[in-house]
C-alpha positions as CSV (number, residue, x, y, z in Angstrom):
1,M,160.3,156.7,19.1
2,R,156.6,157.0,20.1
3,T,155.7,154.5,17.4
4,T,158.4,152.1,18.4
5,I,157.3,152.1,22.1
6,A,153.6,151.9,21.2
7,T,154.4,148.9,18.9
8,L,156.4,147.3,21.6
9,L,153.7,147.7,24.1
10,L,151.1,146.3,21.7
11,V,153.3,143.3,21.0
12,L,153.7,142.6,24.8
13,L,150.0,143.0,25.4
14,C,149.1,140.7,22.7
15,G,151.7,138.1,23.9
16,S,150.4,138.3,27.4
17,A,146.7,138.0,26.3
18,R,147.6,135.0,24.2
19,A,149.6,133.3,27.0
20,A,146.6,133.3,29.3
21,G,144.0,133.3,26.5
22,T,141.1,131.3,25.2
23,L,141.0,128.0,23.4
24,Q,138.8,128.4,20.3
25,V,137.0,125.5,18.7
26,Y,135.0,125.9,15.4
27,F,132.7,123.1,14.5
28,I,132.4,123.7,10.8
29,D,129.5,122.5,8.8
30,V,130.6,120.1,6.1
31,E,127.2,118.5,5.6
32,G,127.5,115.4,7.7
33,G,131.3,115.0,7.6
34,Q,133.7,116.4,10.0
35,A,135.9,119.5,10.1
36,T,136.8,120.8,13.6
37,L,139.3,123.7,14.0
38,F,141.1,124.1,17.2
39,V,143.1,127.3,17.8
40,S,145.3,127.1,20.9
41,P,145.9,130.1,23.2
42,S,149.5,129.8,21.8
43,G,148.2,130.7,18.4
44,E,148.9,127.3,16.8
45,S,146.1,125.5,15.0
46,M,144.8,122.0,14.7
47,L,142.2,120.9,12.2
48,V,140.5,117.6,12.5
49,D,139.4,116.3,9.1
50,T,138.5,118.3,6.0
51,G,135.0,117.2,4.9
52,W,134.0,116.2,1.4
53,P,135.6,116.9,-2.0
54,D,133.4,119.2,-4.1
55,A,133.7,120.6,-7.6
56,K,133.7,124.1,-6.2
57,G,135.6,123.4,-3.0
58,R,132.6,124.0,-0.7
59,D,134.0,122.5,2.4
60,A,137.5,123.8,1.9
61,E,136.1,127.4,1.5
62,R,134.1,126.9,4.7
63,I,137.2,125.8,6.6
64,V,139.3,128.7,5.3
65,S,136.5,131.1,6.3
66,A,136.5,129.8,9.8
67,A,140.3,130.0,9.9
68,R,140.2,133.6,8.9
69,L,137.6,134.4,11.7
70,A,140.0,132.7,14.2
71,G,143.0,134.7,12.9
72,V,144.7,131.6,11.5
73,Q,147.0,131.8,8.5
74,Q,148.0,128.2,8.2
75,I,147.0,124.7,9.6
76,D,149.9,123.7,11.9
77,Y,148.5,120.1,12.4
78,L,145.9,118.3,10.2
79,V,144.6,115.2,11.9
80,V,142.9,112.8,9.5
81,T,140.9,110.5,11.8
82,H,140.4,107.9,9.1
83,Y,140.1,107.6,5.3
84,H,136.5,108.0,4.4
85,M,135.4,110.6,1.9
86,D,133.6,112.8,4.3
87,H,136.7,113.2,6.5
88,V,139.7,113.1,4.2
89,G,138.2,113.8,0.8
90,G,138.6,117.6,1.0
91,V,142.4,117.5,1.8
92,P,143.6,118.4,-1.8
93,Q,141.3,121.3,-2.1
94,L,142.1,122.6,1.3
95,A,145.8,122.4,0.7
96,A,145.4,124.5,-2.4
97,R,143.9,127.3,-0.3
98,I,145.8,127.4,3.0
99,P,149.2,126.0,4.0
100,I,149.3,122.7,6.0
101,R,152.4,122.1,7.9
102,S,152.0,118.6,9.5
103,F,149.8,115.7,8.9
104,V,148.7,113.2,11.6
105,D,147.1,109.9,10.7
106,H,146.8,106.2,11.7
107,G,148.9,104.7,8.9
108,P,147.8,102.7,5.9
109,S,144.2,102.3,5.1
110,V,142.4,99.0,5.8
111,E,140.1,99.5,2.8
112,Q,141.4,98.7,-0.7
113,G,138.2,99.1,-2.8
114,A,137.8,101.0,-6.1
115,E,136.9,104.3,-4.2
116,A,139.4,103.7,-1.2
117,K,142.6,103.5,-3.2
118,P,142.4,106.7,-5.1
119,L,141.1,108.5,-2.1
120,F,144.1,107.4,0.0
121,A,146.4,108.2,-2.8
122,A,145.1,111.7,-3.2
123,Y,145.6,112.3,0.5
124,T,149.2,110.9,0.6
125,S,150.2,113.0,-2.4
126,V,149.5,116.1,-0.4
127,R,150.7,114.6,3.0
128,D,154.1,113.9,1.5
129,Q,154.7,117.6,0.9
130,G,154.7,118.2,4.7
131,K,155.7,116.6,8.0
132,H,154.1,113.3,8.8
133,F,153.2,112.0,12.4
134,L,151.9,108.5,13.0
135,A,149.3,108.5,15.7
136,K,149.6,105.9,18.4
137,P,147.5,105.4,21.5
138,G,149.1,107.0,24.5
139,G,150.9,109.5,22.3
140,V,150.4,113.2,22.0
141,I,150.1,115.9,19.3
142,P,152.6,118.5,20.1
143,I,150.5,121.6,19.6
144,R,151.6,124.3,22.1
145,G,149.2,125.7,24.7
146,I,146.9,122.6,25.0
147,E,147.4,118.9,25.5
148,V,146.1,116.6,22.9
149,Q,146.2,112.9,23.9
150,I,145.6,110.1,21.4
151,L,143.2,107.6,22.9
152,T,142.6,105.4,19.8
153,A,144.3,104.8,16.4
154,A,144.6,101.9,13.8
155,G,142.1,99.8,15.8
156,D,144.0,100.0,19.1
157,E,143.3,101.9,22.3
158,I,145.2,103.1,25.3
159,S,146.3,100.3,27.4
160,G,145.4,101.8,30.8
161,P,143.4,104.6,32.3
162,L,144.4,108.2,32.1
163,P,145.6,109.9,35.3
164,G,142.6,110.3,37.7
165,A,140.5,107.9,35.6
166,G,140.0,104.1,35.9
167,S,137.0,103.9,38.1
168,P,134.8,100.8,37.6
169,N,131.9,101.6,35.3
170,P,128.6,100.2,36.5
171,L,127.0,101.1,33.2
172,C,128.9,98.3,31.7
173,A,126.7,95.6,33.2
174,G,124.8,93.9,30.5
175,A,126.2,96.2,27.8
176,M,125.6,94.6,24.3
177,R,128.3,94.5,21.7
178,K,127.6,94.7,18.0
179,E,129.1,93.0,14.9
180,P,132.8,93.7,14.6
181,D,133.5,96.6,12.2
182,P,136.2,95.8,9.7
183,S,136.1,99.3,8.1
184,E,138.2,102.5,8.4
185,N,135.6,103.7,11.1
186,A,137.0,101.4,13.6
187,Q,140.6,102.7,12.9
188,S,139.6,106.2,13.9
189,I,142.0,108.4,15.8
190,G,140.3,109.5,18.9
191,M,141.6,112.3,21.0
192,L,141.2,114.0,24.4
193,I,141.8,117.7,24.1
194,T,142.7,119.5,27.5
195,Y,143.2,123.1,28.3
196,D,143.9,123.3,32.0
197,K,140.5,122.4,33.6
198,F,138.6,122.2,30.3
199,R,138.3,118.8,28.5
200,M,136.8,117.8,25.3
201,I,136.7,114.4,23.4
202,D,136.6,113.7,19.7
203,L,136.6,110.0,18.7
204,G,136.1,110.6,14.9
205,D,133.9,107.8,13.6
206,L,134.9,105.2,16.2
207,T,132.3,102.4,16.3
208,W,130.4,100.8,19.2
209,N,132.7,98.0,20.2
210,K,135.7,100.2,20.2
211,E,133.9,102.8,22.3
212,L,133.2,100.1,24.9
213,G,136.9,99.3,25.0
214,L,137.4,102.8,26.4
215,A,134.6,102.5,28.9
216,C,134.3,99.0,30.1
217,P,134.8,97.5,32.6
218,D,136.6,100.6,33.8
219,N,136.2,104.2,32.5
220,K,139.7,104.9,31.2
221,I,139.0,108.6,30.3
222,G,137.1,110.2,33.2
223,T,134.8,113.1,32.5
224,V,134.7,115.8,30.0
225,E,133.1,119.2,29.5
226,V,132.2,118.8,25.8
227,Y,131.4,115.6,23.9
228,L,131.5,115.7,20.1
229,S,129.0,113.2,18.9
230,T,130.9,110.1,17.6
231,H,130.2,109.2,14.0
232,H,127.9,112.2,13.5
233,G,125.3,110.7,15.8
234,L,124.8,107.5,13.8
235,N,123.5,104.6,15.7
236,Q,126.6,102.4,15.0
237,S,128.3,104.6,17.6
238,G,127.5,106.5,20.7
239,A,127.5,103.6,23.2
240,P,125.6,104.7,26.4
241,P,128.3,103.2,28.8
242,L,130.8,105.5,27.3
243,V,128.7,108.7,26.7
244,H,127.1,108.6,30.2
245,A,130.5,107.8,31.9
246,L,131.9,110.9,30.2
247,H,129.3,113.0,32.0
248,P,129.5,116.0,29.5
249,L,128.0,119.3,30.2
250,V,127.4,119.9,26.5
251,A,127.2,117.7,23.5
252,I,127.9,118.9,19.9
253,M,126.3,117.0,17.1
254,N,128.2,117.3,13.8
255,N,125.4,115.9,11.7
256,G,124.0,116.7,8.4
257,A,120.4,117.3,7.5
258,R,120.0,113.7,6.4
259,K,123.1,112.1,7.8
260,G,123.6,111.3,11.5
261,G,121.5,112.8,14.2
262,S,119.8,109.4,14.8
263,V,117.1,109.1,17.4
264,E,119.1,106.6,19.4
265,A,122.3,108.7,19.6
266,W,120.3,111.9,20.3
267,Q,118.5,110.2,23.2
268,T,121.7,108.7,24.6
269,M,123.2,112.2,24.8
270,H,120.0,113.7,26.0
271,S,119.7,111.3,28.9
272,S,123.4,111.5,29.9
273,P,123.7,112.5,33.6
274,G,124.6,116.2,34.0
275,L,124.0,117.2,30.4
276,E,122.7,120.7,30.0
277,D,122.4,121.1,26.2
278,I,122.8,119.6,22.9
279,W,124.0,121.8,20.0
280,Q,123.6,120.7,16.4
281,L,125.1,121.6,13.1
282,H,121.9,120.7,11.4
283,F,118.3,120.0,12.1
284,A,118.0,116.2,11.6
285,L,115.0,115.9,9.2
286,E,114.2,112.2,9.9
287,A,114.4,112.5,13.7
288,G,111.4,114.9,14.2
289,K,111.1,117.8,16.6
290,A,111.2,115.6,19.8
291,N,114.7,114.4,18.9
292,N,116.3,117.6,17.9
293,A,117.6,120.5,20.0
294,P,115.6,123.7,20.2
295,D,116.0,125.8,17.1
296,D,118.3,128.4,18.8
297,F,120.8,125.6,19.4
298,I,120.9,124.5,15.7
299,A,123.3,126.2,13.3
300,N,121.5,125.2,10.1
301,L,117.7,124.7,10.2
302,E,117.3,124.1,6.4
303,E,118.7,121.3,4.4
304,H,120.2,123.6,1.8
305,C,122.0,126.2,3.9
306,Q,124.9,128.6,4.2
307,G,127.0,126.3,6.3
308,N,126.9,128.1,9.7
309,W,129.3,127.0,12.4
310,I,129.1,126.4,16.1
311,K,132.0,127.8,18.3
312,V,133.3,126.9,21.7
313,A,135.5,129.4,23.5
314,A,137.1,127.7,26.6
315,E,139.0,129.3,29.5
316,P,141.7,127.6,31.6
317,D,139.3,127.6,34.7
318,G,137.1,125.2,32.8
319,H,134.2,127.5,32.0
320,F,133.3,127.9,28.3
321,T,130.8,129.6,26.0
322,V,129.1,128.1,23.0
323,T,128.0,130.3,20.1
324,N,125.7,129.6,17.2
325,G,127.0,131.2,14.1
326,R,123.6,131.4,12.5
327,N,121.8,133.6,15.1
328,G,124.5,134.7,17.6
329,K,122.9,132.6,20.4
330,T,125.5,132.2,23.1
331,K,125.4,130.3,26.5
332,T,128.2,130.0,29.1
333,Y,128.7,126.8,31.1
334,Q,130.5,126.4,34.4
335,P,132.3,123.1,35.1
336,T,131.0,121.0,38.0
337,A,133.1,121.4,41.1
338,D,135.3,118.4,41.9
């Protein structure tokens, strides 16, 4: 009887802690691709992209390692933002290592080249073994415990502002557009992830003109606590009218040693009003010391590395802590009062 009561109490305590718990977000180093793992306070998981394919399953192993740290035994929702090698290439290897229950994507690929067709076919061969959800702007991903709103997908965007957003954006005056992007990047699924008062944005590899569609002439999104660098910090993305209107406290750069982390994107984030810190998965070798975060805020200083992660732990009152998996450096941030 003692064992039964003790077990019951443990279950009740664990359930209570989870109900009012922490949102965990692991930014996994996949060498300039994306793999971001969300673990809701409900215990459900959402992985955004899977990194590159590799003969030894490097990126899949790093994702599984992060999942184990987070206490995750399966991926409840896999969001494939778009069909480029560094985002969808690792799907078959990951599925061989951990169960994936549901797949979210934007529909058919707009690219039909010699690399694109087999890449998409390899993904759909795995996707067809689970549930499939088609992402549409204005929709949600039904992960329990957090709200995941779809902002962009298949080249479209939300038609109007989110509740509480929609203010005219003075940063749009004179904003320059770039050449239209016909690639999969412009098709990216973009999401706003909300846990009560905590908000984070992930736009995949959405490119410049599509970003302006979310910010100009009115800011359709509002502000966020955490901004994940769009397109790894390449200068085809990171339009200042959007980044500055988001007013993030923290920016996370999911760059590689020689991919992303451009001077232009880094300076746009660095000069964003209210920004306290930039955290990076890699030291950007071509950007120089002046355009990289301090070493304590960088998960991987060397080009050939162990694949250290960065973690965000967010609470419902909006405050959150960022941790560097390489050195244990942590910093807690308080949201700006409304």
